[in-house]
N, C-alpha and C positions, 0 to 999 in steps of 0.2 A: 800654723806658721813660727818656720824657723828661723830664728835672731839670734845671734850671737848677747850673751847679758856681760855688764859689765861687770868685773871681779874687786872687788874693793875691800879694805880690810876693815872689820866694824863686829859689834859685840853679836851680829848673829855666828859671824864665824868660828867666832871662841866657843871652847868645849865649857858644857854645863857648868861644869865647877867653876869654871871661869867667868861665867853669869852671875850664879849663888853669889861666888865671892864677892864679888861689884857692886851689888847692892845692897852689903852690909856693911857696919862702920868698920872703921879699919883694925879697930882691938878686937874684932869676934876673930875664931879661931877659922882660917881656912879649910873648907870642906874635906883638900885633900889630908890636911894632916889631921881632923878625925876620924875615931876607929872606926872599922868598916865591921857590921856584923851579919852573918848570915840567920835571918829570919826566917821562919815559918810565913811560907806562902799565905795561909788558909788564916793570920794570924794580923793578915792587911787588909784592908780598906778604903773603897773609894769616899773623900771627902763630898759633901754634900755639895758646897760648891764649887767645884771644879772645873774650873774655867778651860772651854775647850773652845779655841778660832776656829779650830777647820769644824764642821760640822760632824765628822767621825773620822775615828782610824780606822780605814777598811781593814774585811780580812784578808784582802791582796798583802796588804804593809804586814799584818801578823804572822800571817804564811812567810815571807819573805826571812821576816827574822829567827821563826822555828829552826831552818837546819843549821843556823850558824851554832844555835843555842845548842844543839846536839851536841856539836863539835867538840865548841871552844866553851862552853858554859856562856853565862850573863858576864862579860867585861865590864860593862859599865855599871857601879853602883844605881839602883834609885835611891829614893832621896824621899824619907819618912818621918813622919813625928808621932809622941806618943801619943797614947789616948789611955781610957782606964780598962783596968784588969787587964792588963797585957795586949790588947790591940792597940796599932799603929795605923798612921791614914796617911796613906800614897799622897806624897806631893808634887815629884815630877819621877817621869820614868816608866807613863803608861803604855807604851806602845813593848817596854820590856819584861813587863808585871805581866801583860796581856798573854804575849807571846811563849813565858816559860808556861804559864799553866797550861797552855798545849803542847807543850814539852813534855810535861807530865811532870815538872822539878816539886820537890815538896820542900823547900829553900832558894833564899835571891839574896846575894848582898845587900846591903844595903847602907847605910848611912843616915843615922838619926840627929836628927835637929830640933831641937826644943826652940818654936818663935810662934808667935800670935798667929792669930787667924792670917793678921790681913797680910803679914810676912809669908806666909802658906804660901795666898793667892799669886803675890807675887811673886814668888818663884816657879809656881805651876805656869803663870804667864808668862814667865822670861826664857823655862822650857820646851812652850809655843813658839815665842820667836825666835830661837839661835833653829830652828827648823828651816831646812834649807830647801825643803819643798816648800812653803808657804808662797803663794804667790803673793800679788802686790797688794787685793784686799785684804786678805785675812792679814797681811801685814799691819799693812794701816789700822784697821778693826783691833787688834793687838797692842799698839800703841797706843790709843786713844783709852782705852780700859785700864793700860797700866796706868795712865797719867791718871786716867779720873779715880783709880785705887789712893793715887799716893793724894791727893788732893782730895781725897774722901768726896768725890763729884759724881753722881752719873755720867753714863756717857753722854747725854745730851747738854747736862750744865758741862762737860766739858769740852765739849763743841763748840757751845756757844763763846766759852773761855777762847778759845783758838781762833774762829774766825774773826774775834774783836779786833785779833792781832793784825787780822788783812787790811785792816782801815786805816793802820799806820801808817807812818813814815818808820825809817830803818832807825832812826836816835831814839823816836817812844817805843817801838816794838824793844829797844836796846833797856829802854829805862825801865817798863814795865817786867821782863823777865831776869831782870836785875834784884824785884823785889824778894821778900822772902818764899812766897807762897808760890812762886815761882822757880826759885834757887835750884831746886833738887831734881825736877824737870828738865832744864836748862842742865843739867850735870848727866842725866841720862843723853841726851839726843848730844851731845858731844862727843859723846863716846858710841852712838849708836852712827857715827857721821854726817847726821841729820840737821837743817837748823830746821829753829819751830816755825819762822815767818813761812818758808818754803813750806816745809809739812802743810801749814793751815792752809795755803794758796794752792798748793798742786796735791798732794795725797788727799788729803780729807775730802773733800767734795764726790771721789771717788766713793764713797760709802751712801751719797746722794743719788747716784746715776743709774738710768732705767735697767732692770732686772737683766733683762736681755743683754748690756752691754758686760754686767759686772759678770754674769755668768761667762762670756766670750771672753775677760780678761780671767777670771775662776780658770779656764780648761788651758789658758796658757793660747787660744788663739791670734789674741792681740795682746799689743804693749799697752800701756798706759797712754802714751802720745794717740794713739788709734782712740782712744775709748775720747779723748777730749775733742779732739773734731767732732767725732759721730757723732756726741751730744751734746750739739752746738746745734743740729737739725732737731727741730721742734715738732714738725710730722712725726709722730709713730712708722707708717707704713715705709714711708719714705728713708726714715731712719733704721730703722729694720733693713731694709735694699740695702742702705749703704752698707749697714754692718755685714749683710754677705757677701757684697762684694769684695769688702774689704780681705774675708779670709780666702775667699776663693779665689781671688787672684793674686794674693799674697801681696798684697799695695804695701809698700814704705809709707811712714807719715808725711813725706812731702808731696807724691801722690795722690792720697786720699785728701789732704788738705786743699791740692791742686784741682780735684775733682768737687770737693766740698764748695768751690770759689764759684764753680761753674754752677749747681744748684742754687747757690745764693745770687747768682745772676739774672737764674729767671723772673725770681721776683722784685727786680732791682727794673727802677723806671725806665724805660724806651731811649729816654735823653742820657743816661748814668753807664746803658749798657754797652755800647760802640765806646765808652773813654773805659768802660773795667775790661772791656773782652780783648784791647788792643792790648792790656795788660797781663793775659795770662794765655799762652799755650798750652796748651796740657800734653805729656808727652805719649799719652795714648791716639791726640788725633795727629801727629807727627806716625806716630807707628803705622795708623790707617793710611793716610797720605801715602807713605812709602807701600805699602804692602795692594793700595789699587795700581799705582804703577805697574807695578810688578806681572799683576793679575790682568792686566790688558796685555800687557806682553806672549804673543799667542806661540812664540817658539817657546820660553820660557814652559809652558806647561806640555808643549807637546816633547822636551827635551826630557821631561818625567816617565820612568815608569811606569807599570798599570799598578804597582804595586803600591809607591808613591803616590800617584794618581789619586786612589782610593782613599790612600791620608789625608792627602789636602783635599780630598771633598767632604772628608768627615769633618777635618778641622775648618771648613768653611759653613758649613752647619751649623756648629757648634761659637763662632763667632758670631751669626744670623741669630743665635737665639740670644747673645749674652750680650750684643749689640738693643735688642728689642728689649731686653727687662731695664738697661741702658737708660732709654727712650722714654720706657714709664715712668724711669727713676723722676729725670729733669722734666718731666710733665709739670 
């Protein structure tokens, strides 16, 4: 489903250095001012609790970076911290590190940061969050994990904290997020260009959606707006049918919502259906009505070439098949 993405200035658009320095105290030395070292790749290891919001970094992503490293080297240093006996632990830059291994490099540019376990985990999460190819599910999950880390809460506990905001008024929410426990998180959200209560109401529920809807969102087949409409359907089979129809027909959120209202109308009491149907005229109904008028005009058909008549017959069969599926969905 090809749709334009809104571009906005946020922490996701900042370079990695900006992310890292932003979440440190103002007195800390910015990463770009810290010395860069060339470290032996064999001396670097993964953190045992390395956060990965993506299920994996694909081999294709690694392979795409290898030719660039061969030509230009590693342009942006990885971030590590010191371990015992001359060893280092990778904090940020896993893709660059793995591509450098594939490229056969012996050393890699790195910035060494002396940070705690919590700070290292936080920096690694920010590294994940600033990736431009992260989907809404991954971004939401990453933000939730980061907030839980800052509050020393599990993701389940942090979710409960966020959900408590959904039942509050704006003034009540303002009072809560002004408390010391929320101040740091609120500052992060301000720099993310997000609002705490909006995140709780609109973004967080995505993590509880049925897996088929989450998978479609991850794959970019639908947008969050489509998901919010589709997940209103409680019947699993009808929900899957509506999801597939939304993808195949490239339905807008408005068109999908109109179709959802039609499905809901089927379960309404008879007395309510007339009033409901008079308010809803789905664009598909109008298009089918116009098609029927053309189809009944024999001169239109006769004016088509043999090739176009064959194409029209094929389209007619496809329409008939999809209408049958739609009928089954609305039953």
